[in-house]
N, C-alpha and C positions, 0 to 999 in steps of 0.2 A: 586430437579433439580438443575446443576451444578451451581457455582457461581464463583464470582472473587473474592477472598481473599484482593484484593490491594484496591477494592471500599471502600468507607466511608459507603455504605451500603449492606454490600456482601450478596450474596446468598448462601445457605449453601450447600456446598458439592464439591465444586470446589479447586482440590489440589492445594496448593500453588505453583504459577510459582514464586515466591521470597519473600525473609524473609523481607525485609521491607515493611511498610503500604505506602501505597499511597492515598492522597485524591484527588478524582476525582473531577471535577467542574461541570461537565454533569453527571447527574444521568440517565441513560437509562430505558426504561422499559423493564424487562426483555425479553420482546419477541420482543423487537425491531426490530429484523431482521429476523423474523420467516417468513420461506416461501421465503427468499431471496436467488439468486445466485450471488454469488460473486467470482469473479477469483483475488487470489493473485498470483502476481511474487514475485520470490524471497522467496518463503513460507518456504524453508528448516530450516532458520536459522535467528537470529536476529528479526527485528522489523516485517519480513515478517511472521515468525513462530510464533510470540505470538498474532500478528493480526489477523490469519486465524485461533487461537486456540480461542480467543475471539470473531470473527464473528460466529463461530460454536456454541460457548457458549449461545450466542443469539438469535439463532435460523438460522440461514445461511446455505446451502450448499455450502461449498467452494471448488473452485477449485484450486488445488496444484500446482503452475507452478514453476520449479526450474531446474536447472543441474543435482543435484545430487539426484538420486532414493533413495538411504539410508537414507537419510536426510528426503525426504517427507515421504518415509514411516514411519517413525516416530512418524513426527507430524501427518500423518492419523492415525496410530493407537491410539495416543492421542486422537484423536476427537472422534474417534469410541467408545472407551472406557469410555469417560466422557460427551458425549451427545448424544441426539438422532437426528442428523444429518447424511447426507452420503457424506462425502469429495470422490474427485475424484482427483488421482495423475495424473499429467501433466508433464512428462519429456520433459524438452525441454531446450538445449542450446539459449539463444538470440542471441549470435554472429553469429549462423547459421542462425537464423530465418528468412524466406523467404515467396515468396506469397504463396508457396504451402502448407508450415507446416502452416502458419496462416489460410488459407481456412479451410485445415482439421479440425482445433480449432474448427471454426465457423461452420462447418458440424455437428461436434459432439456435440455441446453445442444445435445447434438449434433441433437435434434429440433427445437429452437425456432430454432436457429442454423446449425447445420452446421459450427461453429468456434469456437476462443475465441482469440483476438490478445492477451490478458493478463491476468496474478493480480496485484493487489498484495496481499500477505501482510503486512496492517497490525495484524491483533488481535493482542493480547497481554495478559497478567496479571502483575502487577507482584510479588506474593508479598511474603512478609515482611522487611523489611530487620532480617537477626539473623545471629548469627556460624553460621558452618556446624556448631558443636559441637552448638548448640539448633536447628538447624532441623528443622523439622517437619516429617516423611515422607510425610503425605497433601499438604501443600502444596507439597512438591518435585515429586509425582508431577503434581498438578495445573496446576503452572506448566509442566512439560516437557512434558505433553500437549498443551497449548495454543498454547504458543511454539515448538514444535520438531516434534511429531510431526504433528499437523494439519497444518503447512505441507509435511511430506514426503508425507503422506497423499494431501492433495488435489492436489497437482501431479505425485505420480504417476500418478492415477489420472486428472487431467485431459489427459494427455500427449497421447492420441489427438486431442482437440480441439484443442490446440495445434499439432499437426504439421497439422493443416488447415488454418493462418492460415500464408500466405506471410511474417511476419515479425511471430512472438511475443514479446511481452516479458515475464518471470517477475522480479518485483523483492521481495526480502525485506527487510522492515524490522529494521536493525539495531539497534545502540547501541554509544556510547563503552564502555560497559563489558563490550560482547561483542567487544571489540578489546582492549583494557587492562584486567583486571580490577580490582575493585576491594574493598575490606574490606566485608562485610555486604550486597553485592547477591545474595549465593547464587545460588538456582535461574533468577532472571531472566539474571542474567549468562551462567549456563553456556548456558542456552536460546539465548543470543544467539550465544555462541561454536557453539555447535551449529549454526544458521541459516548463519553463514559458511560452516562446513564443506560444509555440504549445497548451499548456492549453486556453491561451489567445483566440488565432484564433478558437479553438474549441468551447470555450464557446460564442463564438460571433456570429459563424455560427448557432450553433443550439440554440442559447437563443428563437428564436421565436417558436419553437417547445413546449417548456415547460414541455419535458420528458427527456433530459438528461441533467446534468449538471457537468460544470467542473470545478476543483478546485485544486491548489496547494498545498501543505503541507510540511513545515520545521519542521521537528520532533525538531529539535537542537541537541546540545551533547547529545547521547545514548550510553549505554552500550552495544557494538556491537564487532564483530570482526574487522569491517571498522573502526569502530573509534579507536581501539587498534593498528592498523594497519598505521591510520593516526597520531596518538600521543603515540609512543612507549613509553615514559617517564612518560605518566599520571596515576595516581593512580585509576585504574577503580571503586574503593569503593568512590571515589567522583563524578561518572557520573552516574545521573537519569537511570531507566532499562527502556527496552522498555514498561513494564506494565504501566509505568506512563505516556504515551503519548496515551493509548488505551480509553479515554474517548472523544478525540477530533476524533478519528478514528471512532467510534461507533458513533457520532454526525454525521459526513460526509456521512455515508451512511443510517444513519435511514433516515424515510420520515419528522423528525423533521429540517433536514437542506434542504428540499426540494426550498426553495427560494434563496440558497447560488448556484450562479455562476459566474464565473470568478474570485474567491478571492482567494489572496494568503494570506495563513494561516501560522502563527507561532505559534506553539505549546506553547513556553514557553509566549507567550504575549496573548495568548486567555484567555478568561475571564469566559468561559464557553457561551452555548447554550443561544442564545437570545430567550426572551420570543415573543411568536408568536400565535395567534389561531390559531388552528388545523383544517385542511379542513373538 
């Protein structure tokens, strides 16, 4: 069975995603996502790509949503070659997402699977790092639409499919500047603050159902193209790879986290899954 060589207890057969060994704090069961259907936005690169591959390796059928078909096809090919799951490519420019395209996705999910077990809202735009006094209006609108409006619209539209799952998980990828703002982070920081609020409202509105949980996750400094754009002078070798963040991603989408709702997680401070009795 394919496995993750970055974990402390690797399962044999998974081609290495990164040369550095990573010690996960959470040791997931090999089939912890078996049978689950999970939508990953921004699945063509960075954290989204690694998350999609990891989810598939642990048994999930992954819907790969992204703007660049070529990148999605590469991820899909990798999943097909290394797992027994069936990935689906969903080409979508989130800046152009509207009610019609979101409803079309809901219909496709309902027809193909009858339910949706999770959404990882990972896609983001950085936008310019500039003082607010000089921030371009067009860039502000673009960043807010991709980073904040699209997660709202996708989640709202896909709620009927999420409600068909016995234990659905929605994770919104946040940032340290979405919890404590810093100068020059502009629309990116504001959009992440918006995501935190969106998560809290959804979590509060659906807490009584016990069927859908909503949490946010700040992955911290991670070696991605966005990180390189934000910190062009930084040595990437000193930044953690996306593989180091997969333990908490697996935890949040597995049933081990079924009791977690309305929480703002920080991957760097997370100490691992809390012990609890299985239902």
